[in-house]
Residue frames as a rotation matrix with the C-alpha (Angstrom) as fourth column:
VAL 1
0.996 0.003 -0.093 20.99
0.037 0.905 0.423 4.66
0.086 -0.425 0.901 -13.29
SER 2
0.422 -0.899 0.117 24.48
-0.899 -0.432 -0.073 4.73
0.116 -0.074 -0.990 -11.92
ALA 3
0.150 -0.495 -0.856 27.21
-0.234 0.823 -0.517 2.17
0.961 0.278 0.008 -11.69
SER 4
-0.711 -0.381 0.590 27.28
-0.626 -0.039 -0.779 2.42
0.320 -0.924 -0.211 -7.87
PRO 5
-0.844 0.404 -0.353 25.41
0.496 0.837 -0.230 -0.08
0.203 -0.369 -0.907 -5.66
SER 6
-0.563 0.707 0.428 21.76
-0.544 -0.707 0.452 0.66
0.622 0.021 0.783 -5.23
ALA 7
-0.686 0.444 0.576 19.18
-0.490 0.303 -0.817 -0.14
-0.537 -0.843 0.010 -2.60
LYS 8
-0.776 0.460 -0.432 16.80
-0.156 0.523 0.838 -2.84
0.612 0.717 -0.334 -3.88
MET 9
-0.705 0.589 0.395 13.34
-0.585 -0.169 -0.793 -2.45
-0.401 -0.790 0.464 -2.38
ARG 10
-0.662 0.537 -0.523 10.67
-0.127 0.608 0.784 -5.11
0.739 0.585 -0.334 -2.68
ALA 11
-0.197 0.705 -0.681 7.38
0.598 0.637 0.487 -6.14
0.777 -0.311 -0.547 -1.06
HIS 12
-0.997 0.060 -0.056 6.21
0.005 -0.641 -0.768 -3.09
-0.081 -0.766 0.638 0.78
PHE 13
-0.430 0.902 -0.041 2.56
0.426 0.243 0.872 -3.68
0.796 0.357 -0.488 1.57
VAL 14
-0.954 0.201 0.224 0.09
-0.298 -0.527 -0.796 -1.75
-0.042 -0.826 0.562 3.69
SER 15
-0.615 0.777 0.137 -3.22
0.697 0.616 -0.368 -3.11
-0.370 -0.131 -0.920 4.70
PRO 16
-0.465 0.498 0.732 -6.07
0.573 -0.461 0.678 -1.57
0.675 0.735 -0.071 2.75
LYS 17
0.513 0.631 -0.582 -7.47
0.844 -0.244 0.478 -0.42
0.160 -0.737 -0.657 6.12
PHE 18
0.242 -0.539 -0.806 -4.51
0.488 -0.651 0.582 2.02
-0.838 -0.535 0.106 6.32
ALA 19
-0.133 -0.243 0.961 -4.47
0.986 -0.134 0.102 3.04
0.104 0.961 0.257 2.60
ARG 20
-0.022 0.018 1.000 -3.83
0.459 -0.888 0.026 6.78
0.888 0.460 0.012 2.01
SER 21
0.925 0.314 -0.211 -3.09
0.315 -0.330 0.890 7.44
0.210 -0.890 -0.404 5.66
GLY 22
0.572 -0.786 0.234 0.65
-0.753 -0.616 -0.231 8.10
0.326 -0.044 -0.944 5.30
VAL 23
0.636 -0.353 0.686 1.77
-0.301 0.706 0.641 4.66
-0.711 -0.615 0.343 6.58
GLY 24
0.735 -0.402 0.546 3.23
0.663 0.594 -0.455 3.65
-0.141 0.697 0.703 3.21
ARG 25
0.633 -0.525 0.569 5.07
-0.005 -0.737 -0.676 6.88
0.774 0.425 -0.469 2.83
ALA 26
0.610 -0.410 0.678 6.42
-0.787 -0.218 0.577 6.60
-0.089 -0.886 -0.456 6.40
ILE 27
0.706 -0.354 0.614 7.73
0.175 0.926 0.333 3.07
-0.687 -0.127 0.716 5.70
LEU 28
0.705 -0.458 0.541 9.34
0.614 0.014 -0.789 4.28
0.354 0.889 0.292 2.40
GLU 29
0.679 -0.441 0.587 11.01
-0.441 -0.884 -0.154 7.18
0.587 -0.155 -0.795 4.24
GLN 30
0.629 -0.441 0.641 12.41
-0.553 0.325 0.767 4.84
-0.546 -0.837 -0.039 6.86
VAL 31
0.666 -0.369 0.648 13.77
0.565 0.817 -0.116 2.48
-0.487 0.444 0.752 4.14
GLU 32
0.742 -0.327 0.585 15.23
0.363 -0.537 -0.761 5.36
0.563 0.777 -0.280 2.21
GLY 33
0.686 -0.437 0.581 16.90
-0.684 -0.660 0.311 6.78
0.248 -0.611 -0.752 5.32
ALA 34
0.644 -0.453 0.616 18.41
-0.133 0.727 0.674 3.42
-0.753 -0.516 0.408 6.15
ALA 35
0.686 -0.368 0.628 19.73
0.727 0.375 -0.575 3.09
-0.024 0.851 0.525 2.57
MET 36
0.669 -0.440 0.600 21.32
-0.090 -0.848 -0.522 6.58
0.738 0.295 -0.607 2.68
ALA 37
0.684 -0.402 0.609 22.81
-0.705 -0.151 0.693 5.85
-0.186 -0.903 -0.387 6.08
ALA 38
0.576 -0.469 0.670 24.45
0.268 0.882 0.387 2.82
-0.773 -0.043 0.633 4.56
GLY 39
-0.408 -0.792 -0.455 25.96
-0.126 -0.445 0.887 4.98
-0.904 0.419 0.082 1.80
LEU 40
-0.435 0.269 0.859 23.56
0.847 0.446 0.289 4.06
-0.306 0.853 -0.422 -0.98
ARG 41
-0.666 0.207 -0.717 22.34
-0.138 -0.978 -0.154 6.87
-0.733 -0.004 0.680 -3.19
ASP 42
-0.594 0.515 -0.618 20.22
-0.681 0.087 0.727 4.99
0.428 0.853 0.298 -5.82
ALA 43
-0.487 0.500 0.716 17.23
-0.438 0.569 -0.696 2.85
-0.756 -0.652 -0.058 -5.34
GLU 44
-0.788 0.335 -0.517 15.49
-0.407 0.347 0.845 0.21
0.462 0.876 -0.137 -7.41
VAL 45
-0.453 0.733 0.508 11.91
-0.637 0.132 -0.759 -0.85
-0.624 -0.667 0.407 -6.74
LEU 46
-0.908 0.362 -0.210 10.09
0.097 0.670 0.736 -3.88
0.407 0.648 -0.644 -7.93
ALA 47
-0.672 0.728 0.135 6.45
-0.578 -0.402 -0.710 -2.77
-0.463 -0.555 0.691 -7.46
THR 48
-0.483 0.685 0.546 3.20
0.716 0.668 -0.205 -4.58
-0.505 0.292 -0.812 -8.02
LEU 49
-0.460 0.381 0.802 0.76
0.676 -0.435 0.595 -2.86
0.575 0.816 -0.058 -10.42
SER 50
0.633 0.760 -0.149 -1.08
0.644 -0.411 0.645 -1.38
0.429 -0.504 -0.750 -7.45
GLY 51
0.424 -0.562 -0.710 2.14
0.641 -0.368 0.673 0.10
-0.640 -0.741 0.205 -6.07
VAL 52
-0.303 -0.627 0.718 3.37
0.940 -0.319 0.118 1.81
0.155 0.711 0.686 -9.39
ARG 53
0.393 0.473 0.789 1.15
0.376 -0.865 0.331 4.93
0.839 0.167 -0.518 -8.79
PHE 54
0.945 -0.059 -0.322 2.36
0.300 -0.238 0.924 5.18
-0.131 -0.969 -0.207 -5.15
TYR 55
0.085 -0.996 -0.031 6.04
0.801 0.050 0.597 5.11
-0.593 -0.075 0.802 -6.22
ALA 56
-0.181 -0.052 0.982 5.35
0.834 -0.537 0.126 7.57
0.521 0.842 0.140 -9.05
ARG 57
0.731 0.548 0.406 3.81
0.255 -0.771 0.583 10.01
0.633 -0.323 -0.704 -6.52
THR 58
0.844 -0.474 -0.251 6.85
0.212 -0.136 0.968 9.74
-0.493 -0.870 -0.014 -4.27
GLY 59
0.487 -0.636 -0.598 9.25
-0.710 -0.687 0.152 10.69
-0.508 0.351 -0.787 -7.11
TYR 60
-0.356 -0.569 0.741 10.21
0.008 0.791 0.612 7.28
-0.935 0.223 -0.277 -8.58
GLU 61
0.070 0.275 -0.959 10.15
-0.944 -0.291 -0.153 6.83
-0.321 0.916 0.239 -12.30
SER 62
0.677 0.169 0.716 9.41
0.009 0.971 -0.237 3.55
-0.736 0.167 0.656 -14.21
VAL 63
-0.194 -0.808 -0.556 12.28
-0.794 -0.203 0.573 2.39
-0.576 0.552 -0.602 -16.32
ARG 64
-0.687 0.130 -0.715 10.73
-0.497 0.634 0.593 -0.94
0.530 0.763 -0.371 -17.43
THR 65
0.334 0.860 0.385 7.87
-0.942 0.316 0.111 -3.23
-0.026 -0.400 0.916 -16.91
VAL 66
-0.841 -0.515 -0.167 8.59
-0.519 0.855 -0.022 -6.87
0.154 0.068 -0.986 -15.82
ARG 67
0.333 0.925 -0.180 5.96
-0.862 0.377 0.340 -9.52
0.382 0.042 0.923 -16.28
LEU 68
-0.770 -0.498 0.399 6.16
-0.626 0.709 -0.325 -12.53
-0.121 -0.500 -0.858 -14.00
PRO 69
-0.121 0.819 -0.561 3.82
-0.617 0.380 0.689 -15.30
0.778 0.430 0.459 -15.21
LEU 70
-0.266 0.158 0.951 2.02
-0.902 0.307 -0.303 -17.22
-0.340 -0.938 0.061 -12.52
ALA 71
-0.994 -0.104 -0.015 1.50
-0.104 0.954 0.281 -20.99
-0.015 0.281 -0.960 -12.64
């Protein structure tokens, strides 16, 4: 983690109908490209439990788990 500003990514969802078809990876690549074009070199992702494996497969590493209690 660096002291420079980082891209903050949240709420990337793909319909289960398109799971494992490359749609999620294409969205992530577009978002990463836009962040780099804006001069950002680090990214933070707040992922749901179902997204953790996806982000791990694309090279992200978990640094902490956040639990958000629901009413």
